[in-house]
N, CA, C and O of each residue as an XYZ file, in Angstrom:
820
protein
N     -20.709      6.344      7.873
C     -22.121      7.232      7.747
C     -22.875      6.424      6.485
O     -23.982      5.894      6.573
N     -21.958      6.452      5.199
C     -22.532      6.184      4.103
C     -23.032      4.370      3.844
O     -23.934      3.878      3.167
N     -21.888      3.699      4.798
C     -22.334      2.518      4.952
C     -23.621      1.947      5.312
O     -24.304      1.128      4.696
N     -23.912      2.775      6.892
C     -25.093      2.279      7.225
C     -26.154      3.044      6.881
O     -27.199      2.938      7.524
N     -26.036      3.997      5.737
C     -27.151      4.636      4.809
C     -27.784      3.052      3.935
O     -28.920      2.580      3.907
N     -26.498      2.571      3.307
C     -26.702      1.828      2.005
C     -27.196      0.777      2.664
O     -28.021      0.118      2.032
N     -26.894      0.362      3.930
C     -27.399     -1.141      4.429
C     -29.115     -0.889      5.007
O     -30.059     -1.638      4.756
N     -29.151      0.294      5.776
C     -30.407      0.739      6.336
C     -31.373      1.197      5.342
O     -32.575      1.392      5.519
N     -30.643      1.355      4.197
C     -31.662      1.746      2.678
C     -32.612      0.509      2.769
O     -33.809      0.446      3.046
N     -31.724     -0.426      2.456
C     -32.307     -1.667      1.984
C     -33.049     -2.103      2.968
O     -33.929     -2.728      2.376
N     -33.304     -2.191      4.310
C     -33.747     -2.607      5.252
C     -34.853     -2.052      5.698
O     -35.654     -2.648      6.417
N     -35.005     -0.660      5.236
C     -35.720      0.304      5.971
C     -37.438      0.319      5.244
O     -38.298      1.138      5.569
N     -37.615     -0.737      4.272
C     -38.820     -0.521      3.969
C     -39.476     -1.998      4.532
O     -40.596     -2.358      4.171
N     -38.642     -2.793      5.449
C     -39.475     -4.294      5.595
C     -39.590     -3.880      7.267
O     -38.770     -3.461      8.085
N     -40.930     -4.196      7.321
C     -41.612     -4.240      8.716
C     -42.970     -4.982      8.959
O     -43.296     -5.294     10.104
N     -43.801     -5.276      7.819
C     -44.863     -6.371      7.615
C     -44.616     -7.750      7.160
O     -44.206     -7.863      6.004
N     -44.820     -9.004      7.976
C     -44.577    -10.274      7.726
C     -45.553    -10.561      6.331
O     -46.765    -10.377      6.226
N     -44.559    -11.092      5.275
C     -45.402    -12.024      4.081
C     -44.975    -13.465      4.364
O     -43.819    -13.841      4.555
N     -46.078    -14.213      4.362
C     -45.736    -15.600      4.351
C     -45.349    -16.119      3.205
O     -45.764    -15.674      2.135
N     -44.359    -17.302      3.306
C     -43.770    -17.480      1.732
C     -44.918    -18.266      0.813
O     -44.473    -18.540     -0.302
N     -46.385    -18.719      1.045
C     -47.072    -19.045      0.094
C     -47.764    -18.009     -0.400
O     -48.505    -18.292     -1.342
N     -47.740    -16.692      0.019
C     -49.167    -15.579      0.102
C     -48.472    -14.959     -1.030
O     -47.295    -15.212     -1.288
N     -49.183    -14.164     -1.694
C     -48.894    -13.510     -2.662
C     -49.228    -12.119     -2.325
O     -50.192    -11.863     -1.603
N     -48.407    -11.140     -2.861
C     -48.167     -9.338     -1.875
C     -49.116     -8.680     -3.384
O     -48.560     -8.651     -4.482
N     -50.029     -8.376     -3.264
C     -50.810     -7.667     -4.335
C     -50.285     -6.352     -4.263
O     -50.443     -5.667     -5.274
N     -49.712     -5.857     -3.326
C     -49.482     -3.944     -3.693
C     -47.981     -4.196     -4.681
O     -47.261     -5.162     -4.933
N     -48.010     -2.725     -5.048
C     -47.110     -2.361     -6.275
C     -45.967     -2.160     -5.327
O     -46.108     -2.299     -4.112
N     -44.648     -1.777     -5.987
C     -43.916     -1.473     -5.349
C     -43.779     -0.169     -4.582
O     -43.260     -0.037     -3.473
N     -44.463      1.019     -5.537
C     -44.181      2.036     -4.382
C     -45.311      2.025     -3.273
O     -45.092      2.722     -2.283
N     -46.096      1.551     -3.310
C     -46.515      0.741     -2.113
C     -45.996      0.243     -0.855
O     -45.852      0.486      0.343
N     -45.796     -0.577     -1.776
C     -44.382     -1.890     -0.674
C     -43.461     -0.685      0.137
O     -43.384     -0.734      1.364
N     -42.905      0.187     -0.485
C     -41.681      1.282      0.037
C     -42.817      2.378      0.641
O     -42.782      2.286      1.868
N     -43.575      3.143      0.317
C     -44.377      3.686      1.212
C     -44.827      3.271      2.581
O     -44.675      3.864      3.649
N     -45.353      2.242      2.352
C     -46.341      1.656      3.399
C     -45.387      0.680      4.666
O     -45.835      0.458      5.791
N     -44.325      0.304      4.281
C     -43.272     -0.456      5.101
C     -42.512      0.017      5.495
O     -42.080     -0.461      6.544
N     -41.765      1.392      4.878
C     -40.800      1.889      5.527
C     -41.636      2.779      6.682
O     -41.209      2.963      7.822
N     -42.842      3.266      6.192
C     -43.629      4.602      7.433
C     -43.849      3.316      8.854
O     -43.551      3.633     10.006
N     -44.226      2.351      8.619
C     -44.604      1.418      9.670
C     -43.160      1.111     10.107
O     -42.965      1.669     11.187
N     -42.174      0.500      9.725
C     -40.745      0.253     10.526
C     -40.144      1.316     11.214
O     -39.602      1.087     12.295
N     -40.168      2.901     10.553
C     -39.628      3.940     11.232
C     -40.378      4.222     12.384
O     -39.820      4.845     13.288
N     -41.871      3.773     12.544
C     -42.549      3.887     13.850
C     -42.306      2.943     14.767
O     -42.212      3.277     15.948
N     -42.207      2.010     14.494
C     -41.596      0.491     15.152
C     -40.452      1.017     15.676
O     -40.346      0.935     16.900
N     -39.623      1.503     15.105
C     -38.030      1.746     15.412
C     -38.086      3.224     17.083
O     -37.467      3.274     18.146
N     -39.271      4.237     16.370
C     -38.859      5.087     17.235
C     -39.941      4.696     18.411
O     -39.793      5.393     19.415
N     -40.733      3.967     18.472
C     -41.572      2.850     19.544
C     -40.389      2.021     20.369
O     -40.554      1.608     21.517
N     -39.161      1.843     19.594
C     -38.853      0.556     20.542
C     -37.334      0.926     20.417
O     -36.548      0.007     20.651
N     -36.869      2.023     20.114
C     -35.369      2.382     19.873
C     -34.713      2.066     20.719
O     -33.729      1.445     20.319
N     -34.789      2.246     22.241
C     -34.012      2.259     23.304
C     -33.943      0.324     23.786
O     -32.984     -0.283     24.261
N     -35.158     -0.145     23.477
C     -35.199     -1.641     23.552
C     -33.966     -2.072     22.442
O     -33.106     -2.790     22.952
N     -33.791     -1.789     21.224
C     -33.579     -2.294     20.433
C     -32.295     -1.743     20.654
O     -31.784     -2.691     21.251
N     -31.322     -0.789     20.586
C     -30.493      0.127     21.157
C     -29.367     -0.833     22.401
O     -28.149     -1.011     22.422
N     -30.613     -1.324     23.417
C     -29.819     -1.911     24.487
C     -29.503     -3.665     23.784
O     -28.501     -4.291     24.129
N     -30.278     -4.101     23.037
C     -30.404     -5.822     22.599
C     -30.284     -5.480     21.067
O     -31.390     -5.420     20.531
N     -29.336     -5.265     20.318
C     -29.642     -5.253     18.732
C     -30.135     -6.731     17.882
O     -30.679     -6.871     16.787
N     -29.732     -7.625     18.801
C     -30.144     -8.986     18.454
C     -31.925     -8.993     18.110
O     -32.352     -9.485     17.066
N     -32.801     -8.399     19.116
C     -34.438     -8.280     18.676
C     -33.963     -7.049     17.605
O     -32.906     -6.911     18.222
N     -33.920     -6.678     17.209
C     -34.143     -5.611     15.848
C     -33.539     -6.678     14.796
O     -34.276     -6.645     13.811
N     -32.515     -7.593     14.609
C     -31.707     -8.595     14.256
C     -32.986     -9.391     13.675
O     -33.080     -9.659     12.478
N     -33.897     -9.721     14.566
C     -34.611    -11.074     14.649
C     -36.153    -10.685     13.704
O     -36.809    -11.405     12.950
N     -36.366     -9.158     14.157
C     -37.529     -8.414     13.392
C     -37.232     -8.197     11.729
O     -37.981     -8.058     10.763
N     -35.775     -8.240     11.892
C     -35.621     -7.661     10.182
C     -35.465     -8.979      9.471
O     -35.809     -9.172      8.306
N     -34.802    -10.054     10.436
C     -34.828    -11.102      9.493
C     -36.424    -11.858      9.355
O     -36.600    -12.596      8.386
N     -37.309    -11.694     10.128
C     -38.590    -12.284      9.943
C     -39.325    -11.664      8.817
O     -39.891    -12.295      7.925
N     -39.260    -10.151      8.953
C     -40.179     -9.595      8.098
C     -39.337     -9.223      6.879
O     -39.997     -9.296      5.843
N     -37.792     -8.764      6.667
C     -37.320     -8.920      5.352
C     -37.291    -10.076      4.276
O     -37.606     -9.902      3.099
N     -36.872    -11.294      4.824
C     -36.577    -11.986      3.860
C     -37.861    -12.443      2.655
O     -37.642    -12.701      1.472
N     -39.189    -12.452      3.329
C     -40.055    -12.532      2.245
C     -40.116    -11.390      1.558
O     -41.183    -11.448      0.948
N     -39.472    -10.185      1.258
C     -40.027     -8.979      0.674
C     -38.972     -9.293     -0.561
O     -39.517     -9.330     -1.664
N     -37.471     -9.537     -0.542
C     -36.640     -9.985     -1.298
C     -36.669    -11.260     -2.227
O     -37.157    -12.369     -2.012
N     -36.084    -10.828     -3.187
C     -35.548    -12.203     -4.428
C     -34.299    -12.301     -3.648
O     -33.517    -11.404     -3.962
N     -33.924    -12.973     -2.877
C     -32.714    -13.697     -2.395
C     -32.479    -14.384     -3.657
O     -31.677    -13.789     -4.376
N     -32.913    -15.382     -4.092
C     -31.717    -16.566     -5.148
C     -31.510    -15.410     -6.372
O     -30.472    -15.397     -7.034
N     -32.685    -14.375     -6.617
C     -32.301    -13.968     -7.991
C     -31.386    -12.881     -7.590
O     -30.831    -12.409     -8.582
N     -31.092    -12.412     -6.665
C     -30.184    -11.617     -6.141
C     -28.728    -12.219     -6.349
O     -27.781    -11.688     -6.928
N     -28.791    -13.508     -5.710
C     -28.020    -14.130     -5.719
C     -27.268    -14.767     -7.127
O     -26.066    -15.030     -7.158
N     -27.859    -14.893     -7.859
C     -27.778    -15.317     -9.275
C     -26.743    -14.241     -9.698
O     -25.683    -14.597    -10.211
N     -27.054    -12.817     -9.475
C     -26.833    -11.172    -10.081
C     -25.358    -11.121     -9.316
O     -24.332    -10.714     -9.860
N     -25.429    -11.523     -8.198
C     -23.971    -11.033     -7.789
C     -23.407    -12.288     -8.314
O     -22.992    -12.146     -9.464
N     -23.249    -13.574     -7.790
C     -22.539    -14.446     -8.771
C     -22.186    -14.143    -10.045
O     -21.001    -14.430    -10.218
N     -22.882    -13.527    -11.353
C     -22.696    -13.649    -12.515
C     -22.310    -14.644    -13.151
O     -22.630    -15.798    -12.866
N     -21.563    -14.307    -14.105
C     -20.759    -15.927    -14.971
C     -20.037    -16.841    -13.872
O     -20.146    -18.020    -14.207
N     -19.459    -16.717    -12.883
C     -19.494    -17.679    -12.083
C     -20.172    -18.634    -11.289
O     -19.803    -19.549    -10.553
N     -21.630    -18.017    -11.754
C     -22.578    -18.949    -11.427
C     -23.192    -19.754    -11.807
O     -24.254    -20.097    -11.288
N     -22.551    -20.403    -13.080
C     -23.179    -20.775    -14.123
C     -22.499    -22.376    -13.969
O     -21.306    -22.682    -13.985
N     -23.699    -23.263    -13.816
C     -23.441    -24.780    -13.776
C     -23.713    -25.386    -12.356
O     -23.817    -26.581    -12.082
N     -23.824    -24.097    -11.343
C     -23.865    -24.672     -9.717
C     -25.844    -24.858     -9.800
O     -26.765    -24.319    -10.414
N     -25.648    -26.124     -8.609
C     -27.450    -26.720     -8.525
C     -28.164    -25.514     -7.658
O     -27.854    -24.552     -6.956
N     -28.914    -25.958     -7.989
C     -30.043    -25.764     -6.547
C     -29.921    -25.126     -5.265
O     -30.292    -24.197     -4.547
N     -29.168    -26.180     -5.385
C     -28.828    -26.330     -3.759
C     -27.904    -25.565     -3.154
O     -28.042    -25.154     -2.002
N     -26.662    -25.264     -4.061
C     -25.716    -24.581     -4.101
C     -26.042    -23.188     -3.923
O     -25.559    -22.387     -3.123
N     -27.043    -23.003     -4.896
C     -27.471    -21.358     -4.927
C     -28.222    -21.479     -3.801
O     -28.209    -20.459     -3.112
N     -28.828    -22.318     -3.408
C     -29.864    -21.858     -2.002
C     -29.400    -21.525     -0.710
O     -30.061    -20.940      0.147
N     -28.049    -21.986     -0.589
C     -26.874    -22.476      0.528
C     -26.179    -21.319      0.378
O     -25.753    -20.992      1.486
N     -25.782    -20.350     -0.669
C     -25.346    -19.444     -1.170
C     -26.187    -18.113     -0.519
O     -25.733    -17.335      0.320
N     -27.415    -18.074     -1.082
C     -28.338    -17.320     -1.008
C     -28.259    -16.603      0.733
O     -27.942    -15.559      1.304
N     -28.791    -18.001      1.033
C     -29.085    -17.872      2.934
C     -27.769    -17.236      3.458
O     -27.779    -16.360      4.323
N     -26.416    -17.816      2.782
C     -25.553    -17.285      3.878
C     -25.434    -15.324      3.757
O     -25.166    -14.436      4.566
N     -25.836    -15.373      2.150
C     -26.150    -13.835      2.245
C     -26.764    -13.080      2.797
O     -26.504    -11.951      3.211
N     -28.181    -14.075      2.850
C     -28.721    -13.101      3.634
C     -28.593    -13.121      5.034
O     -29.437    -12.571      5.742
N     -27.497    -13.776      5.558
C     -27.264    -13.828      7.342
C     -26.237    -12.478      7.234
O     -26.191    -11.783      8.249
N     -25.530    -12.119      6.239
C     -24.550    -11.303      6.178
C     -25.471     -9.771      6.438
O     -25.395     -8.890      7.295
N     -26.421    -10.004      5.129
C     -27.410     -8.690      5.149
C     -28.156     -8.256      6.440
O     -28.448     -7.085      6.683
N     -28.445     -9.337      7.264
C     -29.327     -8.760      8.794
C     -28.108     -8.981      9.740
O     -27.921     -7.995     10.452
N     -27.551     -9.625      9.871
C     -26.127     -9.442     10.895
C     -25.780     -8.333     11.087
O     -25.962     -7.624     12.077
N     -25.012     -8.028      9.697
C     -24.173     -6.785      9.835
C     -25.068     -5.377      9.696
O     -24.817     -4.264     10.156
N     -25.690     -5.627      9.256
C     -26.924     -3.896      8.762
C     -27.527     -3.658      9.626
O     -27.640     -2.546     10.141
N     -28.198     -4.970     10.066
C     -29.333     -4.330     10.767
C     -29.591     -3.242     11.823
O     -30.688     -2.738     12.062
N     -28.319     -2.927     12.471
C     -27.809     -1.718     13.172
C     -27.804     -0.647     12.232
O     -27.463      0.421     12.738
N     -27.991     -0.620     11.410
C     -28.051      0.474     10.673
C     -29.314      1.384     10.430
O     -29.446      2.593     10.240
N     -30.031      0.517     10.496
C     -31.588      1.353     10.906
C     -31.573      2.110     12.023
O     -32.447      2.974     11.958
N     -30.976      2.146     12.970
C     -30.955      3.028     13.973
C     -30.509      4.314     13.707
O     -30.760      5.215     14.508
N     -29.815      4.543     12.580
C     -29.561      5.861     12.083
C     -30.677      6.364     12.093
O     -30.721      7.422     12.721
N     -31.920      5.925     11.498
C     -33.161      6.961     11.376
C     -33.817      7.318     12.419
O     -33.835      6.508     13.346
N     -34.414      8.387     12.554
C     -35.082      9.264     13.141
C     -36.236      9.256     13.725
O     -36.603      9.186     14.898
N     -37.041      9.384     12.155
C     -38.296      9.838     12.009
C     -38.560      9.580     10.234
O     -37.641      9.518      9.416
N     -39.786      9.476      9.963
C     -40.122      9.188      8.604
C     -39.877     10.832      7.780
O     -40.001     11.038      6.573
N     -39.549     11.734      8.722
C     -39.267     12.772      8.030
C     -37.847     12.769      7.452
O     -37.402     13.881      7.167
N     -37.024     11.659      7.221
C     -35.829     11.555      6.927
C     -35.717     10.976      5.693
O     -34.825     11.252      4.891
N     -36.868      9.931      5.457
C     -37.006      9.756      3.614
C     -38.223     10.085      3.034
O     -39.305     10.088      3.621
N     -38.022     10.366      1.845
C     -39.112     10.931      1.045
C     -39.123      9.828     -0.169
O     -38.099      9.593     -0.810
N     -40.269      9.226     -0.407
C     -40.679      8.624     -1.536
C     -41.046      9.578     -3.031
O     -41.950     10.413     -3.035
N     -40.171      9.281     -4.268
C     -40.455     10.246     -4.893
C     -41.344      9.463     -6.283
O     -41.182      8.327     -6.728
N     -42.172     10.390     -6.674
C     -42.962      9.671     -8.086
C     -42.715      9.103     -8.737
O     -41.628      9.460     -9.192
N     -43.340      7.668     -9.512
C     -42.499      7.058    -10.504
C     -42.140      7.726    -11.637
O     -42.853      8.712    -11.824
N     -41.264      7.546    -12.494
C     -40.955      8.012    -13.685
C     -39.832      7.288    -14.538
O     -39.079      6.492    -13.976
N     -39.730      7.523    -15.713
C     -39.112      6.637    -16.975
C     -39.789      4.829    -17.017
O     -40.798      4.375    -16.476
N     -39.176      4.425    -17.529
C     -39.864      3.057    -18.172
C     -40.015      2.038    -17.149
O     -38.966      1.709    -16.594
N     -40.998      1.509    -16.802
C     -40.907      0.347    -15.564
C     -41.639     -0.572    -16.155
O     -42.597     -0.408    -16.910
N     -41.130     -1.593    -15.764
C     -41.722     -3.280    -16.267
C     -41.645     -4.405    -15.031
O     -41.248     -4.553    -13.875
N     -42.094     -4.860    -15.764
C     -42.409     -6.379    -15.001
C     -41.394     -6.795    -14.483
O     -41.438     -7.255    -13.342
N     -39.653     -6.705    -15.551
C     -38.809     -7.485    -15.077
C     -38.176     -6.389    -14.305
O     -37.290     -6.781    -13.545
N     -38.387     -5.220    -14.309
C     -37.353     -3.965    -13.711
C     -38.371     -2.601    -13.429
O     -38.909     -1.827    -14.220
N     -38.376     -2.657    -12.311
C     -39.503     -1.162    -11.796
C     -38.621     -0.976    -10.782
O     -38.242     -1.907    -10.071
N     -38.145      0.515    -10.613
C     -37.699      1.331     -9.795
C     -38.394      2.452     -9.138
O     -39.046      3.345     -9.679
N     -38.098      2.225     -7.593
C     -38.487      3.056     -6.787
C     -37.665      4.118     -6.225
O     -36.717      3.822     -5.497
N     -37.920      5.228     -6.476
C     -36.568      5.996     -6.250
C     -36.798      6.985     -4.764
O     -37.950      7.409     -4.677
N     -35.993      7.339     -3.768
C     -36.270      7.840     -2.832
C     -35.084      8.259     -2.469
O     -34.028      7.741     -2.831
N     -35.212      9.358     -1.628
C     -34.058     10.042     -1.049
C     -34.249     10.486      0.317
O     -35.287     10.982      0.755
N     -32.838     10.207      1.167
C     -32.793     10.221      2.589
C     -32.011     11.442      3.054
O     -30.887     11.785      2.688
N     -33.014     12.174      4.139
C     -32.033     13.385      4.329
C     -30.767     12.922      5.458
O     -30.846     12.161      6.423
N     -30.008     13.420      5.119
C     -28.535     13.254      5.613
C     -28.132     14.144      7.144
O     -28.923     15.053      7.396
N     -27.483     14.030      7.711
C     -27.349     14.695      8.972
C     -26.956     16.196      8.636
O     -27.265     17.110      9.402
N     -26.182     16.430      7.323
C     -25.351     17.674      7.317
C     -26.676     18.526      6.256
O     -26.519     19.522      5.548
N     -27.728     17.854      6.438
C     -28.942     18.902      5.410
C     -28.564     18.292      3.974
O     -28.949     19.132      3.161
N     -28.060     17.353      3.384
C     -28.299     17.187      1.996
C     -29.106     15.994      1.955
O     -29.767     15.718      2.956
N     -29.159     15.051      0.672
C     -29.694     14.204      0.520
C     -28.968     13.236      0.182
O     -27.821     13.470     -0.196
N     -29.466     11.895      0.238
C     -28.537     10.511     -0.461
C     -29.412     10.067     -1.548
O     -30.305      9.499     -0.920
N     -29.668      9.987     -2.611
C     -31.034      9.210     -3.426
C     -30.862      8.030     -3.279
O     -29.693      7.647     -3.334
N     -31.811      7.137     -3.070
C     -31.640      5.603     -2.836
C     -32.823      5.087     -3.837
O     -33.952      5.531     -3.629
N     -32.610      4.126     -4.965
C     -33.531      3.412     -5.596
C     -33.286      1.936     -5.231
O     -32.335      1.183     -5.020
N     -34.893      1.903     -5.271
C     -35.221      0.250     -5.357
C     -35.445     -0.712     -6.835
O     -36.290     -0.567     -7.719
N     -34.685     -1.410     -6.747
C     -35.083     -2.422     -8.046
C     -35.912     -3.425     -8.029
O     -35.405     -4.442     -7.554
N     -36.890     -3.517     -8.334
C     -38.071     -4.857     -8.186
C     -38.139     -5.292     -9.316
O     -37.714     -4.859    -10.387
N     -38.911     -6.521     -8.936
C     -39.289     -7.427    -10.359
C     -40.353     -8.078    -10.025
O     -40.425     -8.742     -8.991
N     -41.355     -7.944    -10.925
C     -42.540     -8.719    -10.632
C     -42.464    -10.449    -11.029
O     -42.272    -10.948    -12.138
N     -42.759    -11.363     -9.271
C     -42.595    -12.782     -9.634
C     -44.339    -13.326     -9.229
O     -45.302    -12.627     -8.914
N     -44.247    -14.701     -9.379
C     -45.418    -15.478     -9.055
C     -45.988    -15.249     -7.787
O     -47.176    -15.551     -7.681
N     -45.246    -14.650     -6.508
C     -45.368    -14.167     -5.308
C     -45.440    -12.467     -5.538
O     -44.901    -11.742     -4.701
N     -45.908    -12.076     -6.329
C     -46.082    -10.591     -6.317
C     -44.963     -9.339     -6.234
O     -43.983    -10.028     -5.952
N     -44.576     -8.306     -6.276
C     -43.389     -7.722     -6.760
C     -42.360     -8.035     -5.467
O     -42.834     -8.175     -4.340
N     -40.725     -8.146     -5.747
C     -39.873     -8.549     -4.917
C     -38.453     -7.600     -5.431
O     -37.955     -7.294     -6.515
N     -38.155     -7.352     -4.008
C     -36.834     -5.967     -4.531
C     -35.900     -6.682     -4.573
O     -35.932     -7.524     -3.676
N     -34.726     -6.768     -5.468
C     -33.346     -7.599     -5.815
C     -32.109     -6.505     -5.733
O     -30.938     -6.875     -5.817
N     -32.426     -5.339     -5.588
C     -31.362     -4.360     -5.655
C     -31.953     -3.288     -4.836
O     -33.131     -2.960     -4.691
N     -30.478     -2.650     -4.155
C     -31.009     -1.233     -3.888
C     -29.782     -0.491     -4.607
O     -28.776     -1.196     -4.529
N     -29.584      0.567     -5.200
C     -28.671      1.611     -5.495
C     -28.525      2.725     -4.442
O     -29.582      3.298     -4.177
N     -27.356      3.171     -3.748
C     -27.532      4.317     -3.283
C     -26.255      5.334     -3.581
O     -25.070      5.026     -3.453
N     -26.794      6.663     -4.023
C     -25.899      7.338     -4.708
C     -25.024      6.622     -5.431
O     -23.830      6.462     -5.174
N     -25.821      6.059     -6.621
C     -24.895      5.470     -7.775
C     -24.123      4.141     -7.307
O     -23.341      3.745     -8.172
N     -24.152      3.512     -6.366
C     -23.756      2.590     -5.511
C     -24.390      1.236     -5.317
O     -24.971      1.141     -4.236
N     -24.434      0.069     -6.151
C     -25.363     -0.777     -6.067
C     -25.142     -1.944     -5.178
O     -23.987     -2.364     -5.113
N     -25.939     -2.453     -4.578
C     -25.730     -3.736     -3.447
C     -25.130     -4.878     -4.116
O     -24.087     -5.268     -3.591
N     -25.568     -5.580     -5.250
C     -25.524     -6.192     -6.716
C     -23.971     -6.358     -6.741
O     -23.121     -7.157     -6.350
N     -24.069     -5.070     -7.468
C     -22.899     -4.992     -7.934
C     -21.454     -4.818     -6.904
O     -20.322     -5.268     -7.079
N     -21.943     -4.083     -5.923
C     -20.686     -4.134     -5.025
C     -20.014     -5.587     -4.468
O     -18.838     -5.814     -4.183
N     -21.143     -6.453     -4.419
C     -21.242     -7.713     -3.975
C     -20.289     -8.714     -4.905
O     -19.355     -9.416     -4.519
N     -20.835     -8.555     -6.294
C     -20.445     -9.168     -7.308
C     -18.583     -8.764     -7.583
O     -17.729     -9.575     -7.941
N     -18.427     -7.652     -7.355
C     -17.354     -7.319     -7.446
C     -16.632     -7.933     -6.520
O     -15.639     -8.392     -7.084
N     -16.621     -8.201     -5.271
C     -16.052     -9.442     -4.488
C     -16.009    -10.575     -4.604
O     -14.908    -11.120     -4.518
N     -16.985    -11.219     -4.801
C     -17.311    -12.547     -3.905
C     -17.249    -13.103     -5.957
O     -16.932    -14.288     -6.066
N     -17.472    -12.472     -7.168
C     -17.722    -13.715     -8.220
C     -15.843    -14.127     -8.289
O     -15.238    -15.200     -8.285
N     -15.500    -13.025     -8.334
C     -14.194    -13.436     -8.810
C     -13.355    -14.662     -7.929
O     -12.430    -15.357     -8.348
N     -13.997    -14.685     -6.566
C     -13.274    -15.936     -5.558
C     -14.084    -16.911     -5.885
O     -13.510    -17.996     -5.979
N     -15.446    -16.922     -6.137
C     -15.913    -18.287     -6.995
C     -15.561    -18.559     -7.948
O     -15.779    -19.744     -8.197
N     -14.982    -17.926     -8.848
C     -14.569    -18.455    -10.267
C     -13.497    -19.395     -9.588
O     -13.626    -20.614     -9.699
N     -12.594    -18.927     -8.988
C     -11.105    -19.354     -8.304
C     -11.037    -20.493     -7.443
O     -10.215    -21.384     -7.656
N     -11.989    -20.538     -6.304
C     -12.102    -21.263     -5.364
C     -13.638    -22.589     -5.178
O     -13.867    -23.668     -4.632
N     -14.217    -21.731     -5.906
C     -15.550    -22.729     -6.226
C     -16.334    -22.203     -5.296
O     -15.885    -21.607     -4.317
N     -17.946    -22.432     -5.597
C     -19.040    -21.725     -4.948
C     -19.096    -22.683     -3.372
O     -19.481    -21.984     -2.435
N     -18.922    -23.457     -3.173
C     -19.004    -24.076     -2.059
C     -17.815    -23.814     -0.811
O     -17.956    -23.991      0.399
N     -16.706    -23.369     -1.499
C     -15.602    -22.874     -0.795
C     -15.940    -21.574     -0.529
O     -15.238    -21.353      0.457
N     -16.468    -20.699     -0.720
C     -16.793    -19.231     -0.639
C     -18.047    -19.501      0.036
O     -18.126    -18.703      0.970
N     -19.067    -20.257     -0.004
C     -20.066    -19.802      0.819
C     -19.399    -20.437      2.484
O     -19.799    -20.126      3.606
N     -18.635    -21.093      2.226
C     -18.500    -21.695      3.672
C     -17.956    -20.725      4.670
O     -18.202    -20.684      5.875
N     -17.038    -19.818      3.841
C     -16.246    -18.717      4.253
C     -16.967    -17.744      4.585
O     -16.531    -16.959      5.426
N     -18.200    -17.558      4.032
C     -19.139    -16.096      4.148
C     -19.979    -16.949      5.595
O     -19.853    -16.199      6.563
N     -20.573    -17.932      5.896
C     -21.214    -18.217      6.874
C     -19.649    -18.395      8.157
O     -19.883    -18.156      9.342
N     -18.708    -18.663      7.882
C     -17.851    -18.859      9.151
C     -17.653    -17.289      9.541
O     -17.323    -17.038     10.700
N     -17.861    -16.107      8.515
C     -17.337    -15.005      8.725
C     -15.693    -14.275      8.205
O     -15.187    -13.153      8.181
N     -15.214    -15.974      7.763
C     -13.858    -15.728      7.362
C     -13.596    -14.891      5.915
O     -12.521    -14.412      5.556
N     -14.792    -14.854      5.239
C     -14.692    -14.209      4.056
C     -15.027    -12.669      4.390
O     -16.192    -12.517      4.756
N     -14.218    -11.447      4.338
C     -14.320    -10.284      4.530
C     -15.076     -9.575      3.536
O     -14.600     -9.387      2.416
N     -16.362     -9.116      3.903
C     -16.977     -8.157      2.364
C     -17.093     -6.857      2.749
O     -17.894     -6.447      3.589
N     -16.524     -6.385      2.313
C     -16.129     -4.443      2.287
C     -17.519     -4.165      1.901
O     -18.147     -4.881      1.121
N     -18.102     -2.843      2.605
C     -19.352     -1.903      2.235
C     -18.905     -1.251      0.892
O     -19.645     -0.455      0.315
């Protein structure tokens, strides 16, 4: 259950298409509030369709998600020290491979959500800057409890972009770094990227 929440949380706020060369003027809190509400409405309206054909949901996620995430920045954080010296082309290929993992493996997690009553966006708190602003939410679980979910944003030339999500203290970036960075250091970025694309690199949730 928690692994579905982890990835559904990352995908939940995605719904509106933002073209690559357009600047999104919204602040992080507004992005979470508006897009999560719209996505949950889309899910409720087309749930039967998505359950019958999950590829349609994956297509929507891919179309709407990628422009709201800072994929290459996340990729660099995942690689850590193992990414030093790699070319822009290698980084781009790795980021694309990771985006496929994100979309193809976990879009189905969105179907865990039944209504906007499951998601509560909390007031902003703490010190937030252009380099790191956190939006806190919590998701109601089946047992009546709540899972805290924090989204990390940074301001870019195209507006605010999300680069990490933390569910119950578990960071997407750190989870992947712990598994991927050692392999990149040992076998090289090209080999690991090829394995991720082929599906032979098993990434645990």
